[in-house]
LUMTORVO-957529 format. One record per residue (C-alpha): x, y, z; residue number from 1. Coordinates in pm, 1 decimal, always signed. Example, Ala and Ser with C-alpha at 12.3 -4.5 7.8 and 13.67 -1.06 7.14 Angstrom:
BEGIN
<pt c1="+1230.0" c2="-450.0" c3="+780.0" n="1"/>
<pt c1="+1367.0" c2="-106.0" c3="+714.0" n="2"/>
END
This chain:
BEGIN
<pt c1="-3911.5" c2="+26404.1" c3="-11788.4" n="1"/>
<pt c1="-3683.5" c2="+26117.9" c3="-11671.8" n="2"/>
<pt c1="-3743.1" c2="+25942.2" c3="-12001.6" n="3"/>
<pt c1="-3625.0" c2="+26245.2" c3="-12207.0" n="4"/>
<pt c1="-3299.0" c2="+26280.2" c3="-12006.1" n="5"/>
<pt c1="-3214.4" c2="+25912.8" c3="-12044.0" n="6"/>
<pt c1="-3296.7" c2="+25883.8" c3="-12419.4" n="7"/>
<pt c1="-3015.6" c2="+25827.6" c3="-12669.6" n="8"/>
<pt c1="-2983.8" c2="+26059.7" c3="-12962.8" n="9"/>
<pt c1="-3035.4" c2="+25913.5" c3="-13308.0" n="10"/>
<pt c1="-2671.5" c2="+25992.8" c3="-13391.5" n="11"/>
<pt c1="-2541.6" c2="+25812.1" c3="-13080.7" n="12"/>
<pt c1="-2771.5" c2="+25516.8" c3="-13141.6" n="13"/>
<pt c1="-2653.6" c2="+25482.9" c3="-13498.6" n="14"/>
<pt c1="-2289.6" c2="+25502.5" c3="-13390.8" n="15"/>
<pt c1="-2348.8" c2="+25235.0" c3="-13122.7" n="16"/>
<pt c1="-2515.2" c2="+25007.3" c3="-13381.4" n="17"/>
<pt c1="-2237.9" c2="+25041.7" c3="-13635.7" n="18"/>
<pt c1="-1936.2" c2="+25043.2" c3="-13400.7" n="19"/>
<pt c1="-1697.0" c2="+24755.2" c3="-13455.4" n="20"/>
<pt c1="-1680.2" c2="+24623.2" c3="-13095.8" n="21"/>
<pt c1="-1447.2" c2="+24353.0" c3="-13208.7" n="22"/>
<pt c1="-1181.5" c2="+24623.1" c3="-13262.7" n="23"/>
<pt c1="-1168.6" c2="+24658.4" c3="-12883.9" n="24"/>
<pt c1="-995.7" c2="+24321.9" c3="-12881.8" n="25"/>
<pt c1="-747.7" c2="+24406.8" c3="-13157.3" n="26"/>
<pt c1="-408.6" c2="+24550.6" c3="-13084.1" n="27"/>
<pt c1="-104.4" c2="+24642.1" c3="-13290.1" n="28"/>
<pt c1="+77.7" c2="+24369.6" c3="-13482.7" n="29"/>
<pt c1="-225.1" c2="+24139.3" c3="-13490.9" n="30"/>
<pt c1="-231.1" c2="+24104.1" c3="-13115.8" n="31"/>
<pt c1="-550.2" c2="+23931.9" c3="-13006.2" n="32"/>
<pt c1="-727.3" c2="+23895.1" c3="-12677.6" n="33"/>
<pt c1="-743.5" c2="+23516.3" c3="-12716.2" n="34"/>
<pt c1="-372.9" c2="+23479.9" c3="-12786.5" n="35"/>
<pt c1="-302.6" c2="+23694.6" c3="-12475.3" n="36"/>
<pt c1="-533.5" c2="+23470.5" c3="-12258.0" n="37"/>
<pt c1="-389.8" c2="+23148.7" c3="-12397.6" n="38"/>
<pt c1="-41.8" c2="+23283.3" c3="-12310.1" n="39"/>
<pt c1="-91.8" c2="+23451.6" c3="-11979.3" n="40"/>
<pt c1="-400.0" c2="+23319.0" c3="-11801.8" n="41"/>
<pt c1="-333.3" c2="+23056.2" c3="-11525.2" n="42"/>
<pt c1="-653.9" c2="+22880.1" c3="-11614.0" n="43"/>
<pt c1="-555.2" c2="+22848.2" c3="-11982.6" n="44"/>
<pt c1="-538.5" c2="+22494.8" c3="-12120.7" n="45"/>
<pt c1="-181.8" c2="+22589.8" c3="-12221.2" n="46"/>
<pt c1="-65.3" c2="+22707.1" c3="-11875.5" n="47"/>
<pt c1="+128.8" c2="+22383.2" c3="-11834.0" n="48"/>
<pt c1="+345.4" c2="+22452.8" c3="-12137.7" n="49"/>
<pt c1="+680.0" c2="+22632.9" c3="-12098.1" n="50"/>
<pt c1="+677.0" c2="+23007.5" c3="-12167.6" n="51"/>
<pt c1="+876.4" c2="+22954.0" c3="-12482.8" n="52"/>
<pt c1="+629.7" c2="+22690.1" c3="-12609.6" n="53"/>
<pt c1="+329.0" c2="+22913.9" c3="-12535.2" n="54"/>
<pt c1="+497.9" c2="+23212.6" c3="-12707.2" n="55"/>
<pt c1="+567.7" c2="+22997.3" c3="-13011.9" n="56"/>
<pt c1="+206.8" c2="+22874.4" c3="-13020.4" n="57"/>
<pt c1="+73.1" c2="+23231.1" c3="-12993.9" n="58"/>
<pt c1="+309.2" c2="+23352.7" c3="-13272.4" n="59"/>
<pt c1="+212.8" c2="+23067.2" c3="-13499.7" n="60"/>
<pt c1="-160.5" c2="+23082.0" c3="-13421.8" n="61"/>
<pt c1="-232.8" c2="+23449.1" c3="-13366.2" n="62"/>
<pt c1="+70.7" c2="+23609.8" c3="-13541.7" n="63"/>
<pt c1="+215.1" c2="+23832.9" c3="-13269.0" n="64"/>
<pt c1="+518.4" c2="+23829.0" c3="-13047.7" n="65"/>
<pt c1="+420.5" c2="+23818.3" c3="-12677.0" n="66"/>
<pt c1="+756.9" c2="+23953.6" c3="-12573.4" n="67"/>
<pt c1="+635.9" c2="+24292.9" c3="-12702.5" n="68"/>
<pt c1="+362.5" c2="+24289.3" c3="-12441.2" n="69"/>
<pt c1="+570.6" c2="+24210.3" c3="-12130.6" n="70"/>
<pt c1="+428.8" c2="+24497.0" c3="-11922.6" n="71"/>
<pt c1="+69.2" c2="+24398.8" c3="-12014.5" n="72"/>
<pt c1="+133.7" c2="+24032.6" c3="-11928.6" n="73"/>
<pt c1="+290.9" c2="+24127.6" c3="-11597.9" n="74"/>
<pt c1="-8.6" c2="+24351.0" c3="-11506.7" n="75"/>
<pt c1="-253.3" c2="+24081.4" c3="-11611.8" n="76"/>
<pt c1="-69.9" c2="+23826.2" c3="-11397.5" n="77"/>
<pt c1="-65.8" c2="+24053.8" c3="-11096.1" n="78"/>
<pt c1="-437.5" c2="+24133.1" c3="-11139.9" n="79"/>
<pt c1="-551.7" c2="+23770.2" c3="-11175.3" n="80"/>
<pt c1="-314.2" c2="+23593.6" c3="-10935.5" n="81"/>
<pt c1="-344.0" c2="+23561.4" c3="-10556.3" n="82"/>
<pt c1="-5.9" c2="+23587.0" c3="-10363.5" n="83"/>
<pt c1="+12.4" c2="+23203.7" c3="-10353.6" n="84"/>
<pt c1="-53.5" c2="+23183.2" c3="-10728.6" n="85"/>
<pt c1="+214.7" c2="+23449.0" c3="-10797.6" n="86"/>
<pt c1="+463.0" c2="+23244.9" c3="-10596.2" n="87"/>
<pt c1="+362.7" c2="+22919.2" c3="-10775.2" n="88"/>
<pt c1="+386.1" c2="+23095.2" c3="-11116.4" n="89"/>
<pt c1="+732.4" c2="+23237.8" c3="-11033.6" n="90"/>
<pt c1="+857.5" c2="+22896.9" c3="-10919.8" n="91"/>
<pt c1="+713.8" c2="+22731.8" c3="-11235.5" n="92"/>
<pt c1="+895.5" c2="+22989.4" c3="-11452.8" n="93"/>
<pt c1="+1222.6" c2="+22910.0" c3="-11276.7" n="94"/>
<pt c1="+1166.4" c2="+22536.5" c3="-11321.6" n="95"/>
<pt c1="+1106.0" c2="+22596.6" c3="-11695.7" n="96"/>
<pt c1="+1427.7" c2="+22805.7" c3="-11715.1" n="97"/>
<pt c1="+1612.0" c2="+22523.8" c3="-11533.4" n="98"/>
<pt c1="+1485.4" c2="+22262.1" c3="-11778.9" n="99"/>
<pt c1="+1567.6" c2="+22475.5" c3="-12078.9" n="100"/>
<pt c1="+1923.3" c2="+22526.3" c3="-11936.2" n="101"/>
<pt c1="+1967.9" c2="+22154.0" c3="-11874.9" n="102"/>
<pt c1="+1860.6" c2="+22079.8" c3="-12230.4" n="103"/>
<pt c1="+2137.4" c2="+22302.2" c3="-12368.4" n="104"/>
<pt c1="+2421.3" c2="+22161.4" c3="-12154.3" n="105"/>
<pt c1="+2619.2" c2="+21877.1" c3="-12302.0" n="106"/>
<pt c1="+2687.7" c2="+21589.7" c3="-12066.2" n="107"/>
<pt c1="+3063.5" c2="+21555.3" c3="-12057.8" n="108"/>
<pt c1="+3363.9" c2="+21527.6" c3="-11824.8" n="109"/>
<pt c1="+3336.2" c2="+21894.5" c3="-11741.5" n="110"/>
<pt c1="+2963.2" c2="+21912.5" c3="-11672.0" n="111"/>
<pt c1="+2862.8" c2="+21570.5" c3="-11545.5" n="112"/>
<pt c1="+2888.9" c2="+21653.2" c3="-11176.3" n="113"/>
<pt c1="+2673.9" c2="+21967.5" c3="-11205.9" n="114"/>
<pt c1="+2414.4" c2="+21789.5" c3="-11416.4" n="115"/>
<pt c1="+2397.8" c2="+21493.0" c3="-11174.4" n="116"/>
<pt c1="+2347.1" c2="+21732.6" c3="-10880.3" n="117"/>
<pt c1="+2073.6" c2="+21914.7" c3="-11064.8" n="118"/>
<pt c1="+1903.7" c2="+21592.2" c3="-11157.3" n="119"/>
<pt c1="+1914.3" c2="+21466.9" c3="-10792.6" n="120"/>
<pt c1="+1751.6" c2="+21791.3" c3="-10671.6" n="121"/>
<pt c1="+1480.7" c2="+21776.2" c3="-10940.9" n="122"/>
<pt c1="+1254.2" c2="+21540.8" c3="-10735.6" n="123"/>
<pt c1="+1267.5" c2="+21760.8" c3="-10430.2" n="124"/>
<pt c1="+1208.5" c2="+22075.6" c3="-10628.2" n="125"/>
<pt c1="+904.1" c2="+21931.0" c3="-10802.0" n="126"/>
<pt c1="+773.3" c2="+21789.6" c3="-10472.8" n="127"/>
<pt c1="+792.6" c2="+22141.5" c3="-10322.3" n="128"/>
<pt c1="+620.4" c2="+22281.0" c3="-10631.9" n="129"/>
<pt c1="+338.3" c2="+22033.9" c3="-10600.4" n="130"/>
<pt c1="+289.4" c2="+22127.8" c3="-10230.6" n="131"/>
<pt c1="+257.3" c2="+22491.4" c3="-10334.3" n="132"/>
<pt c1="+9.9" c2="+22392.4" c3="-10607.1" n="133"/>
<pt c1="-195.5" c2="+22202.7" c3="-10355.4" n="134"/>
<pt c1="-205.4" c2="+22517.5" c3="-10135.6" n="135"/>
<pt c1="-310.6" c2="+22724.8" c3="-10434.5" n="136"/>
<pt c1="-580.3" c2="+22472.5" c3="-10537.7" n="137"/>
<pt c1="-713.3" c2="+22435.7" c3="-10183.5" n="138"/>
<pt c1="-737.0" c2="+22817.1" c3="-10141.6" n="139"/>
<pt c1="-891.7" c2="+22859.2" c3="-10480.0" n="140"/>
<pt c1="-1061.3" c2="+23190.2" c3="-10545.4" n="141"/>
<pt c1="-1325.0" c2="+23148.8" c3="-10282.1" n="142"/>
<pt c1="-1479.0" c2="+23477.2" c3="-10188.1" n="143"/>
<pt c1="-1315.5" c2="+23659.3" c3="-10469.5" n="144"/>
<pt c1="-1519.6" c2="+23771.5" c3="-10772.2" n="145"/>
<pt c1="-1486.7" c2="+24037.3" c3="-11037.1" n="146"/>
<pt c1="-1406.0" c2="+24376.3" c3="-10878.2" n="147"/>
<pt c1="-1283.2" c2="+24211.5" c3="-10557.3" n="148"/>
<pt c1="-1625.6" c2="+24245.6" c3="-10401.5" n="149"/>
<pt c1="-1745.8" c2="+23984.0" c3="-10154.5" n="150"/>
<pt c1="-1915.9" c2="+23681.2" c3="-10307.5" n="151"/>
<pt c1="-2292.1" c2="+23671.9" c3="-10253.8" n="152"/>
<pt c1="-2459.5" c2="+23376.7" c3="-10090.0" n="153"/>
<pt c1="-2597.8" c2="+23255.2" c3="-10429.5" n="154"/>
<pt c1="-2258.7" c2="+23291.9" c3="-10600.6" n="155"/>
<pt c1="-2094.5" c2="+23079.5" c3="-10324.7" n="156"/>
<pt c1="-2361.2" c2="+22817.9" c3="-10372.1" n="157"/>
<pt c1="-2502.7" c2="+22848.4" c3="-10016.6" n="158"/>
<pt c1="-2854.0" c2="+22939.0" c3="-10148.0" n="159"/>
<pt c1="-3035.2" c2="+22889.5" c3="-10473.5" n="160"/>
END
């Protein structure tokens, strides 16, 4: 009796066998899950790149514009980041914007004082950013697993 209720119809089984599961990872304009992860995930090997460099890489490699998916990227970041990581990410974005701004300003008689002040502040800003990164790294994701359930003893490495 239980077996009959849990059986899958031939039609459903055939559909499951022929379904293109890869299409679940395909989105409009050639959007791909890997491109999204390379761009947005804090554990990505490209997370140290500026946003513009990551966006250019994704465009060249995966063929889609990440700016079209701002809401999805923001949701992903909120879902995957702890409060400390969100702060670190926000500060990192501001530092990238600051660097890009400095790269566009010509050093001349009208801008030298502003550029020198910004350059002098750079060491302190990066020192503060590194302290935040240490807090984030020390906190890690201990106790947090998929679905925000509590980590089991074996997952935490306390038992085999």
